N, C-alpha and C positions, 0 to 999 in steps of 0.2 A: 719777939721782934723789937729791936731797939732803934732809937733815933740818935744820930750824932749831928750836932749843929742843925737841928730841925730837918735833916735829910734822912729819909727812910732807908735803912740798911736791909737789903734783901739777901737772905743766905744763898750761897752757891752750893746747893745740895749735891750736884754732880761731882764736885771736887772733894767731897767728904772721903774719909778713909774707909775702905771696905775691909772688914776683918776676915773675910773668907779667903782673901789673898789668892784668887784664881784669875789668871789672865784670860782675856777674851781676844780671839783671833780677828774677828770682824764685828764691828758694830757701827751702825749709821742709819741712813735712810734708803728706802727702796720704793721704786715705782713713782718717783716724782717726775712730773712732766715739765719740760722747759723748752722754749724755742731754740733751735739750732740752725746754723748755716754751714753747708758742706759743699765743696766744689768737686764735681765729678765730670770728667771729659769736658772741661772748661765751662760746664753749666753750673750756675750757682743754685743750689737747692735750699729753700727755706722749709724746714720741717719741724714737727714736734718730736723732741727726743724724750725717751723714757730713761731716766738716770737711776743708777744705783751707786751710792757713795759710802765707803766704809773706811774705818781706820782700826788699828788694834787698840786695846785698852790694857794698861798695866794692872797687875793684880791688886795694887793698893788703892786704885781709884774707883769710886762707886759708879760713875757714869760718864759718858761722853757729852759733849755740848752739841746737841742735835741741830740747834738753830744755825750754827756756824756753816753747816753744809749748804743750807739754803742761801745764806749770805754770800758764799763763794760763787754760786751760780749768778747772782745779781739780778738785775731787772732788764737786761738786754739779751738778745739772742747770743748764744755761745758759738763763736766761730770755731769750727772743728777742722784742724789740720794736725799734722804730726807735732809741730812745735807747740801749738796752743794746748793740745791734749796732754802733752808732757808737762807743760807748765801748770795745767789744772791739777794734775796728780800731785806734783810737788807742793803746790799751794795748799791742797787739801791736807797733806801731811803736816805742813808747817802751821797752818791755821788751827788745826786741832791739837797741836803740840804732841803729835804721835810719832811712833817709830816707823810704822808701815801705813800705806794707803792703797786703796783699791777703787777703781772707777770703771763703770761700764755705761754705755748709752746706746740704745737701739732706736732706729728711725728708718723711714722709707724715703728713697729717692726715686725720681721719675726721669726717664730718658726718652727723648723723642725717637720713635722708630718710623722708618719709611718702608711701606709695603713693597715687596720685591717686583711686582708687575705694574700695578696701578700708580705707585708712587704716593699714595695717600698717606698722610702723616697722623700719628697717634702717639699717646704716651704709654709707657709700660713701667710698672713699679718694681723696684728691687729693694730688699731689706738689707740694711747695713748694721753691724754690731761692732762697736769699738770697745776694747777692754784694755785695762792697764793694771799692773801691780807694781808697787814700789816697796821692796822688802830689803832690808840691810843696805839701803841706798842704791839698790840695783833696779833699774827701770825696765820693765818688760811689757811692751805694747803688742796687741794683736788686733787683727781686723777680720771680720767674717762677712762674706757676701752670700746672699741666697738668690739664685737665678732660676726663674721658671723657663722650662724648655719643653720640647716635644720628643718623645722616643717611640720607636717602632720595633716590635719583637722579631729578631732574626729567625727564631724557631717557628713562629706563626707563619712568617713569610715562606719559609722553606718547606712547610708541609701542606700549605693551603693551595688549592687550585686557583683561587683568586682572593685578593684582599689579605690583610694582616692586621692583627689587633695592635692598637697604639694607645698611648696615654700621655697625659701631661706629667712632667717630672719636675722635681726641685733639686737642683744641684747646689751644694753648700761647700764653700771653700773658706777655710780658716787658715791664716798664715801670720807670720811675724810682720809687724808694721814698721816701716822705716821711711825716712824722708824721700828716698828714691823709688819707693814702690808706686807703680801706676795702678790705682784701684780699678780704673776702667779696663785695664788689660786683663784683670781677673775675670771680669764679666765676659770679655771677648773670648777668653780661653774656655769658659764654661759653655757659651753658646755654640762655639765652633766644634765642640766635642760631642754635641748632641746629635740626634737624628735630624733635627731642624730647630732653629730658633722660633720663638712665637712673637706675635704682634698684638697690639691692642685693637687694631681695626684691619680687616681684610675684605677686599672685594672678591667677586667670583673668580677672576683670573688669578688673584693672589692665593685664594684657597686651593685652587688646582695646583699651583706651584708648590705650596707648602706640603700638600698631601703627597705629591709625587716625589719631592725631594726627600721626605722622610722615608718613603717606600724604597728609594734607591740607596738609603743610608741607614739601614737597620742597626740598632745598638742594644745590647744587653746593658744592665746596670754595671756589670763587670767591665764591659768595653768602655763605657763612659768614664769611670774613675781611672782606668788605666791610661786612657788617652790624655786626660787632664794631668795626670802625674808626669807623663813624658814631657808635656809642654811646660809645666812648672819647674821641672828639673833644669830646663834651659834658661830660666830667668835668674840672673845674678842677684836680684833683690829679694829672692825668696829662699830662705834657709830651712824653714820648717813649715809643715802644712798638715792639715786634716781635710780630706776630700770625701764627700759623701754624695750619693745619688739615690733618691727615692722615687720610684715609679708608682703612681697611683693606678694600679692595674684596672683595665677596663673589662676583663673577663673573670676577675676574682674579687672577693671582698677583703683583700689584703694588699699590702704594698710589697714591692720588691726593693731590696736595699743592698748597697755595697759601700765599703769605706776603705780608704787607704790613708795611713798617716806616716809622716816622716818627722822624727824628732831632731 
C-alpha cells in the first residue's frame, strides 16, 4: 500500500481484471430492510420494505461495488410509486455503471375495513411486491398483491344435510405495473371474487353475515381464478397477469390450488 502526497491510496479490488472472463447475470444485495412510503386507496402507508437490488457484471470485472446499492437507498424513506420506482431502477444501473439492473421490494400495507353489520372498524394487512428489470434499456415493472379471503366448498354444501366446510384462502395477483394501474382495484377484484371478504374485527352480527354470505356464495379455487380472470380482462391497464388461489383446507392436511396466467 502506497502513499501519494501523504494520502493513503486504498486499492479498488472490485475493479481488478478477472482472468476467468465469465459474466454474471445478477450480483448485488439481498434482504436489506429500508423504510418505504406507498399510497394505496388514498392512504399513505409507512412500512418496512425488504429490498433486493442487483446488476449484471461484465466478464472482465472482478466484483461489483456493493456499498453503492445502500447509498442509492439513502437515509430517508423511499417513496414508492410508478415514477420513483422506475427512477430507482435506472439510477441503480447508472450508479453501478452496469448494463442491466433488477430491483424488488416487498412490504405490507394496512387498509381500514368496516364490518358489514356493526360498522366497527379495524385494519387488515395485504402484502405488496414490486419488481422491475432493466435489460437492454427496456424497463419491465410488475406488481404482486396477496389478498386474504374466505372460501366455501360447493361440493361440501351440495352433499351435506347441513353446513359446509370452508377455509381461509390467499389470492395472489401479479400483473404489469403502469402509471394508470389502480392497485386498490386489484384488491377489490380479489375480494369480490371470493366467497366472502374477511375483516380484522367482527361482532356477532357481522360473523353471522359473513358466514351466511359465504354459504350463499360457494367457490372452488377454479371458480375464484376464473372469475378474477374475467374481471382483469376488462381492465385496460392490465395486459399480462398471473392469478393464483390457495385454499388452506379445513378437512384435509393439504391446500387446494389453481392458477391462470396470461402472457
